[in-house]
C-alpha positions as CSV (number, residue, x, y, z in Angstrom):
1,M,-14.5,87.1,-143.2
2,K,-14.5,84.6,-146.0
3,L,-15.4,80.9,-145.6
4,S,-13.0,78.4,-147.0
5,R,-14.9,75.3,-146.1
6,L,-18.5,74.2,-145.3
7,A,-19.5,70.6,-144.6
8,L,-22.7,68.8,-143.5
9,L,-22.8,65.8,-141.2
10,P,-26.1,64.0,-140.6
11,V,-26.3,62.3,-137.2
12,K,-29.0,60.7,-135.1
13,L,-29.3,60.8,-131.3
14,Q,-31.2,58.4,-129.2
15,L,-33.5,59.7,-126.5
16,K,-33.4,58.1,-123.0
17,Q,-37.2,58.1,-123.1
18,P,-39.8,58.8,-125.9
19,F,-41.0,62.4,-125.9
20,A,-44.8,62.6,-126.6
21,T,-46.7,65.6,-128.1
22,S,-49.7,66.0,-130.3
23,H,-47.4,65.6,-133.2
24,G,-46.5,62.0,-132.1
25,N,-43.8,60.2,-130.2
26,T,-40.1,61.0,-130.7
27,S,-37.6,58.2,-129.7
28,S,-34.6,59.3,-131.8
29,R,-33.6,62.8,-133.0
30,P,-32.1,63.2,-136.5
31,L,-29.9,66.3,-136.7
32,T,-27.4,67.7,-139.2
33,L,-24.2,69.4,-137.9
34,I,-22.7,72.2,-139.9
35,E,-19.0,72.9,-139.9
36,A,-17.8,76.2,-141.3
37,V,-14.1,77.2,-141.5
38,A,-13.0,80.7,-142.2
39,E,-9.9,81.6,-144.2
40,N,-8.2,82.6,-140.9
41,G,-8.6,79.0,-139.7
42,L,-11.4,79.6,-137.2
43,H,-14.0,76.8,-137.0
44,G,-17.7,77.4,-136.4
45,Y,-20.5,74.9,-135.8
46,G,-24.2,75.0,-136.4
47,E,-27.0,72.5,-135.9
48,L,-30.0,71.9,-138.2
49,E,-33.1,71.6,-135.9
50,A,-35.7,70.4,-138.5
51,F,-37.3,67.1,-137.7
52,A,-37.6,64.0,-139.9
53,E,-41.3,64.7,-140.7
54,P,-42.9,68.0,-141.6
55,T,-45.3,68.0,-138.6
56,Y,-43.8,70.8,-136.4
57,L,-42.1,72.7,-139.2
58,A,-42.7,72.5,-142.9
59,E,-39.0,71.7,-143.3
60,T,-37.5,68.3,-142.7
61,Q,-33.9,67.3,-142.3
62,L,-33.8,66.1,-145.9
63,T,-35.4,69.2,-147.5
64,A,-33.3,71.6,-145.4
65,R,-30.1,69.9,-146.3
66,W,-31.1,70.2,-150.0
67,I,-31.7,73.9,-149.5
68,I,-28.4,74.4,-147.9
69,Q,-26.5,72.5,-150.6
70,T,-28.3,74.0,-153.6
71,Q,-29.4,77.5,-152.5
72,I,-27.5,78.7,-149.5
73,I,-24.0,77.5,-150.3
74,P,-23.9,79.0,-153.8
75,R,-24.7,82.4,-152.3
76,L,-21.8,82.1,-149.9
77,R,-19.1,81.2,-152.3
78,G,-16.4,83.9,-152.5
79,K,-18.4,86.3,-150.4
80,N,-16.8,88.5,-147.7
81,L,-19.0,88.8,-144.6
82,R,-18.2,91.9,-142.6
83,Q,-20.7,91.0,-139.9
84,P,-22.9,87.9,-139.3
85,Q,-26.0,89.9,-140.4
86,D,-24.7,89.9,-143.9
87,F,-25.7,86.3,-144.2
88,S,-29.3,87.2,-143.8
89,M,-28.9,89.7,-146.6
90,L,-27.3,87.1,-148.9
91,T,-30.2,84.7,-148.3
92,A,-33.1,87.1,-148.1
93,D,-34.5,86.1,-151.5
94,I,-34.9,82.4,-150.3
95,Q,-38.4,82.1,-149.2
96,G,-39.1,80.3,-145.9
97,N,-36.6,77.5,-145.0
98,Q,-35.8,79.2,-141.7
99,A,-34.2,76.1,-140.1
100,A,-31.9,75.7,-143.0
101,K,-30.8,79.3,-142.8
102,A,-30.5,79.3,-139.0
103,A,-28.2,76.2,-139.1
104,V,-25.6,77.8,-141.3
105,E,-26.0,81.2,-139.7
106,M,-25.3,79.6,-136.2
107,A,-21.9,78.5,-137.4
108,I,-21.2,82.0,-138.9
109,W,-22.1,83.7,-135.6
110,D,-19.8,81.2,-133.8
111,I,-16.9,82.3,-135.9
112,F,-17.5,86.0,-135.6
113,A,-17.8,85.7,-131.8
114,Q,-14.5,83.8,-131.7
115,Q,-12.9,86.4,-134.0
116,H,-14.0,89.1,-131.5
117,Q,-12.7,87.1,-128.5
118,L,-16.2,87.0,-127.0
119,S,-18.6,84.2,-126.0
120,L,-21.6,84.0,-128.3
121,A,-23.8,85.3,-125.5
122,E,-21.5,88.4,-125.1
123,Y,-21.4,88.9,-128.8
124,L,-25.2,88.7,-129.2
125,G,-25.7,91.0,-126.3
126,Q,-23.6,93.8,-128.0
127,F,-26.2,94.0,-130.7
128,I,-29.0,94.9,-128.3
129,S,-26.9,96.7,-125.7
130,V,-27.3,94.1,-122.9
131,K,-24.9,92.1,-120.8
132,P,-25.7,88.4,-120.7
133,R,-26.3,86.5,-117.5
134,T,-23.6,83.9,-116.5
135,E,-26.3,81.6,-115.0
136,I,-29.7,81.0,-116.5
137,A,-32.9,80.0,-114.7
138,V,-34.4,77.1,-116.7
139,G,-37.7,75.3,-117.0
140,I,-38.5,71.9,-118.4
141,S,-40.8,70.6,-121.1
142,L,-42.5,67.3,-120.1
143,G,-43.8,65.0,-122.8
144,A,-47.5,64.0,-122.5
145,Q,-48.4,61.1,-120.2
146,A,-51.7,59.2,-120.5
147,E,-51.9,58.3,-116.8
148,F,-52.4,60.9,-114.2
149,A,-50.3,59.1,-111.6
150,V,-47.3,58.9,-114.1
151,Q,-47.6,62.5,-115.0
152,Q,-47.7,63.4,-111.3
153,Q,-44.5,61.5,-110.6
154,V,-42.8,63.1,-113.5
155,I,-43.7,66.6,-112.3
156,Q,-42.6,65.7,-108.7
157,Q,-39.2,64.6,-110.0
158,A,-38.7,67.7,-112.2
159,L,-39.5,69.9,-109.1
160,A,-37.1,67.9,-107.0
161,D,-34.4,68.4,-109.6
162,G,-34.9,72.1,-109.2
163,Y,-36.6,73.2,-112.5
164,Q,-38.1,76.6,-112.0
165,R,-41.1,76.2,-114.4
166,I,-42.9,73.1,-115.8
167,K,-44.4,72.9,-119.3
168,L,-47.0,70.2,-119.9
169,K,-47.7,68.9,-123.4
170,L,-51.3,68.3,-124.4
171,R,-52.3,65.9,-127.1
172,N,-56.0,66.5,-127.2
173,A,-58.8,68.5,-125.6
174,T,-59.7,65.9,-123.0
175,E,-56.2,66.3,-121.4
176,L,-57.2,69.8,-120.4
177,M,-59.2,68.5,-117.5
178,Q,-56.2,66.4,-116.3
179,A,-54.1,69.5,-116.6
180,I,-56.5,71.4,-114.3
181,K,-56.1,68.6,-111.7
182,L,-52.3,68.6,-112.0
183,L,-52.0,72.3,-111.5
184,Q,-54.2,72.1,-108.5
185,K,-52.0,69.3,-107.1
186,F,-48.9,71.5,-107.3
187,P,-50.0,75.0,-106.4
188,Q,-46.5,76.1,-105.5
189,A,-45.1,75.3,-109.0
190,K,-45.3,77.5,-112.1
191,F,-46.8,75.9,-115.2
192,M,-47.2,76.4,-118.9
193,L,-49.5,74.3,-121.1
194,D,-48.4,73.6,-124.7
195,A,-51.2,72.4,-127.0
196,N,-49.3,72.2,-130.2
197,S,-52.5,73.2,-132.1
198,C,-54.6,70.4,-130.7
199,L,-57.4,72.6,-129.3
200,S,-60.2,74.7,-130.9
201,Y,-62.2,77.7,-129.9
202,Q,-64.8,75.3,-128.5
203,Q,-62.5,74.7,-125.5
204,L,-63.0,78.3,-124.3
205,P,-64.9,77.2,-121.2
206,Q,-62.2,74.8,-120.1
207,L,-59.5,77.4,-120.8
208,Q,-61.4,80.0,-118.7
209,K,-61.3,77.5,-115.8
210,L,-57.6,77.2,-116.3
211,A,-57.2,81.0,-116.3
212,A,-58.5,81.1,-112.8
213,L,-55.5,79.0,-111.5
214,P,-52.8,81.4,-110.2
215,N,-49.9,79.1,-111.0
216,L,-50.6,78.9,-114.8
217,L,-48.4,81.4,-116.7
218,L,-49.8,80.9,-120.2
219,V,-51.2,78.4,-122.8
220,E,-49.0,77.9,-125.8
221,Q,-50.2,77.4,-129.4
222,P,-53.8,76.3,-128.7
223,L,-55.1,76.7,-132.3
224,R,-53.9,76.1,-135.8
225,T,-50.4,77.1,-136.9
226,T,-51.8,79.0,-139.9
227,D,-54.3,81.0,-137.9
228,L,-53.9,84.4,-136.2
229,V,-57.5,85.7,-136.4
230,E,-59.1,82.9,-134.3
231,H,-56.2,83.2,-131.8
232,A,-57.1,86.9,-131.5
233,R,-60.8,86.0,-130.9
234,L,-59.8,83.5,-128.2
235,Q,-57.3,85.9,-126.5
236,Q,-60.0,88.6,-126.3
237,K,-62.1,86.2,-124.2
238,L,-59.2,85.0,-121.9
239,S,-57.5,86.7,-119.0
240,L,-54.9,83.9,-119.5
241,A,-52.0,84.8,-121.8
242,I,-51.8,83.0,-125.2
243,C,-48.3,82.3,-126.4
244,L,-47.6,81.7,-130.1
245,D,-44.9,79.3,-131.3
246,E,-45.5,77.5,-134.6
247,N,-47.2,80.6,-136.0
248,I,-44.1,82.7,-135.6
249,L,-41.6,82.2,-138.5
250,G,-40.2,85.7,-138.6
251,L,-40.6,89.3,-137.5
252,D,-43.6,90.0,-139.8
253,D,-45.6,87.2,-138.1
254,V,-44.9,88.9,-134.7
255,K,-46.0,92.2,-136.0
256,T,-49.2,90.7,-137.4
257,A,-50.0,88.9,-134.2
258,A,-49.4,92.0,-132.1
259,T,-51.6,94.1,-134.4
260,L,-54.5,91.6,-134.3
261,G,-54.0,90.9,-130.5
262,S,-53.5,87.2,-131.2
263,C,-51.2,86.7,-128.2
264,R,-49.5,88.3,-125.2
265,A,-46.3,86.2,-125.4
266,I,-43.9,84.8,-127.9
267,N,-41.9,81.5,-127.7
268,L,-38.7,82.5,-129.4
269,K,-36.6,79.8,-131.1
270,A,-33.8,81.1,-133.3
271,S,-34.0,78.0,-135.4
272,R,-37.7,78.5,-136.2
273,V,-37.3,82.1,-137.2
274,G,-34.2,81.9,-139.4
275,G,-31.4,82.5,-137.0
276,F,-30.0,85.0,-134.5
277,T,-30.3,88.1,-136.7
278,V,-34.1,87.7,-136.9
279,A,-34.3,86.7,-133.3
280,L,-32.6,89.9,-132.2
281,Q,-35.1,91.9,-134.3
282,I,-38.0,90.1,-132.7
283,I,-36.6,90.8,-129.2
284,K,-36.4,94.5,-130.0
285,Y,-40.0,94.6,-131.4
286,C,-41.4,92.6,-128.5
287,Q,-39.8,95.0,-126.0
288,Q,-41.4,98.0,-127.8
289,Q,-44.8,96.3,-127.9
290,Q,-44.6,94.9,-124.3
291,L,-45.0,91.3,-125.5
292,K,-43.6,88.8,-123.1
293,L,-40.8,86.6,-124.4
294,W,-39.2,83.3,-123.5
295,C,-36.8,80.9,-125.2
296,G,-38.1,77.6,-126.3
297,G,-36.4,74.3,-127.1
298,M,-36.5,71.9,-130.0
299,L,-34.9,68.7,-128.6
300,E,-31.5,70.1,-129.6
301,G,-28.2,68.3,-129.4
302,G,-25.3,69.9,-127.6
303,I,-24.4,72.4,-130.3
304,G,-27.9,73.7,-130.6
305,R,-28.3,73.7,-126.8
306,A,-25.2,75.8,-126.4
307,A,-26.6,78.3,-129.0
308,S,-30.0,78.4,-127.3
309,L,-28.4,79.0,-123.9
310,A,-26.5,81.9,-125.4
311,L,-29.7,83.5,-126.6
312,A,-31.5,82.7,-123.3
313,S,-28.8,84.4,-121.3
314,L,-29.8,87.8,-122.6
315,P,-31.8,89.6,-119.8
316,V,-34.8,90.2,-122.1
317,F,-36.8,87.1,-121.3
318,D,-39.8,87.0,-118.9
319,Y,-39.9,83.3,-118.1
320,P,-37.3,80.5,-117.7
321,G,-36.7,78.7,-121.1
322,D,-37.0,75.1,-122.1
323,L,-33.3,74.4,-121.8
324,S,-32.9,71.3,-119.6
325,A,-29.7,69.8,-118.4
326,S,-27.7,67.6,-120.7
327,E,-28.6,64.4,-118.8
328,R,-32.3,65.0,-119.5
329,Y,-32.6,63.8,-123.1
330,Y,-29.9,61.8,-124.9
331,Q,-28.1,58.6,-124.1
332,T,-25.0,60.1,-125.8
333,D,-24.7,63.8,-126.8
334,L,-22.5,65.5,-129.5
335,I,-20.2,67.6,-127.2
336,N,-17.7,66.9,-124.5
337,E,-19.1,69.5,-122.1
338,R,-22.2,68.9,-119.9
339,F,-24.8,71.5,-119.0
340,I,-25.6,70.7,-115.3
341,L,-28.6,71.9,-113.4
342,K,-27.8,73.4,-110.0
343,N,-30.3,75.3,-107.9
344,G,-32.6,75.6,-110.9
345,Q,-30.0,77.2,-113.1
346,I,-27.5,76.2,-115.7
347,K,-24.1,77.9,-116.0
348,L,-23.3,79.5,-119.3
349,P,-20.1,78.4,-121.2
350,Q,-17.4,81.2,-120.8
351,Q,-15.1,80.2,-123.7
352,T,-15.3,82.2,-127.0
353,G,-18.0,81.4,-129.5
354,L,-20.4,78.6,-128.6
355,G,-18.0,77.6,-125.8
356,V,-18.3,73.9,-126.4
357,S,-16.3,71.2,-128.3
358,L,-17.4,68.4,-130.5
359,Q,-16.6,64.9,-129.4
360,A,-13.7,63.3,-131.3
361,E,-15.9,60.9,-133.1
362,Y,-17.7,63.8,-134.9
363,I,-14.5,65.7,-135.6
364,K,-13.2,62.6,-137.3
365,R,-16.4,62.1,-139.3
366,F,-16.3,65.8,-140.4
367,A,-12.8,65.2,-141.8
368,D,-14.3,62.7,-144.2
369,Q,-17.1,65.0,-145.4
370,P,-16.6,66.9,-148.7
371,N,-16.1,70.7,-148.7
372,L,-19.3,72.0,-150.3
373,L,-17.9,75.4,-151.0
374,V,-15.5,74.0,-153.6
């Protein structure tokens, strides 16, 4: 398969409500859509999930677009891809820049799945010999709230909506005590806590108290994103599972974390590790090492959400992912379809490829974008 066209379209989506984490408040979400067209006429779409600032990932929308334009596209010109994994081989010498790679690779996987007359989920499943689920149990990631009463109301609403697992964001160590009270308030619900690196080893006593709560599944990314040794020290003292997120940028990071004992679970985001090819490698390794897995979210738009749902549909994940319904985040999304939560599950698109279609506005805007392969 050869590409005849590749175009980039920067967009910005407005959130219904600000989303608060230790990295700050997000009110609008900049994204870049990728349009890839094969010589056979098939269109594939990708979504660049880097943020505006280098606070969660080292990449930003601006730097990732530059990498795509100056480094990735020249490596694609005139190349015949026999399988989507060939893209990873062509870009293997580009260090880092996982989100940039993943965005273009997403569009290529979309085309290959269409070419094989399969949904993206079915196509991904073939590479690890599993059949995807048609409906996916989902959880929800709730932004941090300063007031206990407000956080309590938000949790109540999420449970009433049917979400099967609640993730609470922490912004500082003092919010650990509020988290303990919230978990005790909802003993029937399953929780995760996501610290986004705002804790230190000094919070071991509070974390040990949390570990005694039966409805807490894990604590995610408690320490620094550059650290694996201190995480291992903390995990040795905790019965509660530590999950790593920002530390994991590829398969080698998972291997190092497993060898050191830095965690017992991995939050897998294809955009953070460089795409589906690496994500599938990580899945296989975690199964061998008996590391628990679940599929995280990055405030994706509709294209990225469809891709994450395809990955999450593979029956290899131990917990419901952060893949909320379409109505959860944006005032207006990118796609015509809507992902609807019903009985705590979201139905997977059944059409070939990503299984979703861009709204006419974005198709028209893509028509005005230059072909960067020329």
